[in-house]
N, C-alpha and C positions, 0 to 999 in steps of 0.2 A: 202634752202642753196645752192647757185650757186658755185660748186666746179667741176673743170675739172674731167673728168673720170680717174681713176687709172687703167691702164693697168697692172693688176697683173701677167698674164702669160709673158708678155714682160720683166717686172722688175725681175721676177724670172730667166728668161733666160739670161738676161743681167749679172746677178751675178752667173751664172752657177749652179742654184739650182732647185730642183723640190720638190714638195709636199711631206712631210715626212708621210707615213702612220702609221709609229710607234707612231708618236706624234699626231696622229688624225686630221691632217692638212687638212681643207677644207677651203679655203679662200672665204669669202662672198664679192662680188664685185657689186652686183646690187644696183644702187642709190636709187631705190624706197624703197627696203628692208632696207638700211642703214638708210634713213630718217624716216621710221617707227619707228625703234628701238629708235632713238634719241628723236622722238616725245613721245614715250611710256615712256621715262625716266623723262620726265618733268624736264630738267635741268636748273637751273637758272645760272645767270652769277657769282653768289657767290659761286657755288658748286664745290667741288673737287670730281672728278669721277676716280674710280680705274677701269682700264680695263685689263682683263686677257687675254693673248694670243693675242696681237693686230696684229700678223702677218705680213702683209705688210703694215699696216697703214690705210687701206680703212676707217674703223669706226673711228679710232683715229682722223682723221682730222675733221670729223663732231662733234665729241665730243669737240675738241679743239676751234671750233667755238662757242660752247654753254656754255662751262664751264669756270670757273676762272682757273683751272689747271686740267691737267690729268696726272695721273700717270699709265703708261703702263708697265705691267710685262710681259716679253717675256722669255720662256724657252730656245728656239733655239738659239744659239749664231750666227748661220749663217744669221738670219733675222734681226740682230741688224744694220748692216750697210744699209740695205735697209730702215728700220724704221728711222734712222738718215737722210738719203737722203730725204725721203718723208715727214718728219716732220721739216725739216729744216726752213720752213716758219711758224711754230707754236711754238714760244718760250715759250708758257705756258704747253708744253708737256714734260715729264720726263720719259725717257725710263730706266727701272730697268731690267737687265738681271738676271734671277733666276727662281726658282720654287715657285709658289704662295703658294703651300702647305707647304712650308718650311720658307715662311716669314709672320711675323704677321703684322697686321695693324698698330701696334705700331712701329715696325721695319721700316715700310714705311711712317711714319709720318702722317698717315691718320687722320684727325680731326673727332670729334664726328658727326654723322649724314652725312657721305660722302655717295656717290652713288657708286654702282656696274652696269657697263654696258659692256657687253661683248659678244662675240661669242665664245663659249668655245668647247674644245674637248669634245666629247659626252661622252668618256669612263671615265672622271673624274667629271661627274655632281654631283654625290652623295657626293664625297669627297670634292668638292669646296663648295657646300651648308654647309656640316658640319663644314669646316674650318671658313667660314664667320660667321655663326651663333653662333659659340661657343667660338669666340674669341672676346677680346674687343680692341678698340671700335667697336661696331657693326654698319653696314650701316643702313641708313634711308630707302633705297629702293635698291632692287635688280631687275636688268633687264637683261635677259640672253636669248640668242638664243640657244636651245637646241632640241634634238630629240623630235618630235611631241608626240609620244607615251609616252615618260617619262613625258613631260609637262603636259599631261593628267592624268598621275598617280598621280603627285604631287597636282593637283587640285581635286582629287577624293573626293567624299562624302562617309559616312558610307555605306557599302555594297560593295565597292570597294577599301577600304582603303588598304595602304601599310605602310611598316617601313618608306619609303621616304616621303610619305605624311604626316604622323604623324610629322616627324622630321622637316618638313617645317612649317606646320601648327601651331605647338606650338609657333613658333616665329613670324609669320606673315600671312597675307592674301594672297594666290596666285590667280593669274587669268591669263588666256591666252589672250593676246592683239593683237596678229598678228600670221598669218601663212606665212611660206616662203617656196616656192618650192624649190625643189632640184636644179633645173636649175640656181639658184641665186648664186650657189657657183661653185669655181673652186679648185679640180676638182668636178665634180657633185657626190654628196653621193647617196646612194642607197635609203635613206629614206627623207621624206620632214621634215622640222624643224617648231618649234613654238617659239614665243618670250613670255616668261613668265615673269610676274612682281609680285614681292612680296613686299607688303607693310609691314614693320615691325612694331610690337606693341612696345610701350615704354618699356614693360616688358613681358617676356614669359608668356603665359597662365598658365604654371604650376609654382608655386613658385620655384626660384632657389634651395632652400634647398631639394626640392622633384624632381629636375630634374633628377638626377642619378637614383633614384629608378624608375621614370617614364619610362626611357629608358630600363632600366633592365626589367621591365615588358613587355614592347612592344616587345623588342628583343626576350624574351621567347615566347610571344604569336605569333609572326609571323615566329618562328623558324621551325615549322612543320604546315604549313598553311592549310594542308588537314584534320588536326585533329581538335578535338572540342577544345574549349578554355581550359577547364578543364584538357584535356590530354597535351596540348601544354605548359601550365603553369607548370604543374606538372613535365614534362621533362626538361624545360628550367630552372626552378627555383630550380630544384632538391628536390621537396617536394612530399609527397605522392598525388596520386589522390583525396583522402578524404580531405586533407588539402587544396588542390586546390579548390574543390568543396565548401568548408566552406568560403574561401576567396571570392569566387564569389557570394555566398549566401549572405554574409554580404554587399556586394556592390550592392546587388539587381539585380543581372545578371544571366541568364540562363547559366549553364556551358555547354550546348550543341551547344551554339553558336560558331561561327569561329570569328578570330581576325578581319578579315576585315570588319566585321558588326558593330564593336564598334565605337563609336564617341569619339572624344577627350575628351568630359566631362566625358565619362564612363571611359576612361583610367585614367582620373585625380582622379576619385573616388577610383579606385583600388589603385593608388599610395598613397592616403592619408591613406588608410587602412594597 
């Protein structure tokens, strides 16, 4: 994609702005990294793309060349004039000023099977995944640039599972498709980043009727990670240790195991019981 470089620092200076630490603003400006993200998203000319936190529009320009339309949701009102200026040449982009966590896909008129492609503030990674995966319509694919360590946690296998990993893997298959060094951002963050891609399943791996119970169990299991599963479920579900032990026995699970060792299938069996 032949696009002229976007000088983010100069743009911000022209508008009298500085990156807002409170909003987790680190602007990705490296063209190679931006192209990697767009390639990973496999966008067709018929796709609608939701971008969260477009910032100065560096990634938005690339998305606009690949997609039918791009809906860019920006929380910072000060950045909207910059976005309008940068995206003036891309009439298939729509800027929405607001908080993505308070906007549903339906409110944004997103069609079934839309894509999410974004470089998001790290501190809302979990909240964004939860919001996108638990609301309708769901996207077909999510491609996010996030903190490398968090991306690795999301892709973890049994033995190193977390509540975040379970929460994503029940809806889709995550994989790390690129790594982005800190120097690709302005200002330079203290950590490296990774591009994570989640291919969503047509339906969650846990039947919708059992999802609430599944998450209730998982939250209880991970609430006291250093304790055995029997003790953490007992405390988290407010049942006696013997009742927790019996539940685990019926599921064919050793009560002395810890939550991070269970597979998604084992959590599913527990939820059914």
